[in-house]
C-alpha positions as CSV (number, residue, x, y, z in Angstrom):
1,X,10.7,20.4,9.5
2,X,9.0,21.4,6.2
3,X,7.6,24.9,5.8
4,X,4.2,25.2,7.5
5,X,2.4,25.5,4.1
6,X,3.6,22.0,3.2
7,X,2.7,20.4,6.5
8,X,-1.0,19.5,5.7
9,X,0.2,17.7,2.5
10,X,2.7,15.6,4.5
11,X,0.2,14.9,7.2
12,X,-2.3,13.7,4.7
13,X,0.3,11.4,3.1
14,X,1.3,10.0,6.4
15,X,-2.3,9.2,7.3
16,X,-2.8,7.6,3.9
17,X,0.4,5.5,4.3
18,X,-0.7,4.3,7.8
19,X,-4.0,3.2,6.4
20,X,-2.3,1.4,3.6
21,X,0.1,-0.3,6.0
22,X,-2.9,-1.5,8.0
23,X,-4.5,-2.9,4.9
24,X,-1.2,-4.8,4.2
25,X,-1.2,-6.3,7.6
26,X,-4.9,-7.4,7.1
27,X,-3.9,-9.0,3.8
28,X,-1.1,-11.0,5.6
29,X,-3.5,-12.2,8.2
30,X,-6.1,-13.1,5.6
31,X,-3.5,-15.1,3.6
32,X,-2.4,-16.9,6.7
33,X,-5.9,-17.9,7.7
34,X,-7.5,-18.6,4.3
35,X,-4.9,-19.7,1.8
36,X,-5.7,-23.4,2.1
37,X,-9.4,-22.7,1.5
38,X,-8.9,-21.1,-1.9
39,X,-9.8,-23.2,-4.9
40,X,-6.6,-24.8,-6.3
41,X,-7.3,-23.5,-9.8
42,X,-6.9,-19.8,-8.8
43,X,-4.5,-20.2,-5.8
44,X,-1.4,-19.1,-7.9
45,X,-3.2,-16.1,-9.4
46,X,-4.5,-15.0,-6.0
47,X,-1.1,-15.4,-4.4
48,X,0.5,-13.2,-7.1
49,X,-2.2,-10.6,-6.7
50,X,-1.8,-10.7,-2.9
51,X,2.0,-10.4,-3.2
52,X,1.6,-7.3,-5.4
53,X,-0.9,-5.8,-3.0
54,X,1.5,-6.4,-0.1
55,X,4.4,-4.9,-2.1
56,X,2.4,-1.7,-2.7
57,X,1.0,-1.4,0.8
58,X,3.5,-2.6,3.3
59,X,6.8,-1.8,1.5
60,X,5.6,1.7,0.4
61,X,5.1,2.6,4.1
62,X,8.7,1.6,4.8
63,X,9.9,3.4,1.7
64,X,8.3,6.6,2.8
65,X,9.9,6.3,6.2
66,X,13.3,6.1,4.4
67,X,12.4,9.2,2.4
68,X,11.5,11.1,5.5
69,X,14.8,10.3,7.2
70,X,16.8,11.3,4.1
71,X,14.9,14.5,3.4
72,X,17.3,17.4,3.1
73,X,16.1,21.0,3.2
74,X,15.5,23.1,1.2
75,X,14.2,20.5,-1.2
76,X,10.7,20.2,0.4
77,X,8.9,21.0,-2.9
78,X,10.8,18.3,-4.8
79,X,10.2,15.8,-2.0
80,X,6.4,16.5,-2.0
81,X,6.3,16.2,-5.8
82,X,8.1,12.9,-5.6
83,X,5.9,11.5,-2.9
84,X,2.6,12.5,-4.5
85,X,3.7,11.5,-8.0
86,X,4.9,8.0,-7.2
87,X,3.5,6.8,-3.9
88,X,-0.2,7.9,-4.0
89,X,-0.8,5.9,-7.2
90,X,1.0,2.9,-5.7
91,X,-1.3,3.0,-2.7
92,X,-4.4,3.3,-4.8
93,X,-3.2,0.4,-7.0
94,X,-2.6,-1.8,-3.9
95,X,-6.0,-1.1,-2.5
96,X,-7.6,-1.8,-5.9
97,X,-5.8,-5.2,-5.9
98,X,-7.2,-6.0,-2.5
99,X,-10.7,-5.3,-3.9
100,X,-10.0,-7.6,-6.9
101,X,-8.8,-10.4,-4.6
102,X,-11.9,-10.2,-2.4
103,X,-14.1,-10.3,-5.5
104,X,-12.3,-13.3,-6.9
105,X,-12.6,-15.1,-3.6
106,X,-16.3,-14.5,-3.4
107,X,-16.9,-15.7,-6.9
108,X,-14.9,-18.9,-6.5
109,X,-16.2,-19.8,-3.0
110,X,-19.6,-20.5,-4.4
């Protein structure tokens, strides 16, 4: 258990990771339902962007779970620094890619 002063930071990160995992699941569902409807010209690009978004959302959640099980006190400060330095930007990047994909799909559906 981390010190009480670090608990809000870890709770925030856990909530953020759960949201990102949900976004990743939604991307998988969207790919499964709409891949054949995408214009053939941009299918490869959208698939690559989708894969990157999935990598940064789904796999980051699993990676954090592995961090949590391997955390060894008294290194809570180092763990928090690592989590916020690497994982938060990955999640933001993954969500930004989701936005790009939806914009591309809207443009090319017309």
